[in-house]
C-alpha positions, 0 to 999 in steps of 0.5 A, spaced: 420 957 806 428 956 804 428 951 809 422 947 807 425 948 800 431 945 801 428 939 805 424 938 800 429 937 795 433 933 800 427 928 801 427 928 793 434 926 792 433 920 798 427 918 795 431 917 788 436 913 791 431 908 794 428 908 788 435 906 784 437 901 790 430 898 790 431 898 782 438 895 783 436 889 787 430 888 784 435 887 778 439 882 782 433 878 784 431 877 777 438 875 775 438 870 781 431 867 779 433 866 772 440 862 774 436 855 775 432 855 769 440 857 766 443 851 770 437 846 768 438 848 761 446 847 761 445 841 765 440 839 759 446 839 755 451 837 759 446 830 760 446 830 751 454 830 751 454 824 756 450 820 752 453 822 745 460 820 749 457 814 751 454 812 745 461 813 741 465 809 747 459 804 745 461 804 738 469 804 739 468 798 743 464 794 738 469 796 733 475 794 737 472 787 738 471 787 730 478 788 730 480 783 734 476 778 730 479 781 724 486 780 727 485 773 730 482 771 722 488 773 719 493 771 724 490 764 723 490 765 715 498 767 716 499 761 720 496 756 714 500 760 710 506 759 713 505 752 713 504 752 706 510 755 705 514 751 709 512 745 705 516 749 699 524 748 699 527 754 696 
């Protein structure tokens, strides 16, 4: 009888270990299953940041073109002013 009781207890402990192992594996599988959605969310965020960066780059390029145009205009005005000032004898 004691052997049966001992065997029963050992079986119970073995079954508890199996249940714990299955629970651990199940948790790992759930974690792996969630990874694609996390990656998809992160990919969306990265794409949004890339778009924002592209917009900023385009704005910077437009501003640079505007600055170049303004500098050309100022250069022309400076040259005209230099011609006018050179006419005066100081």
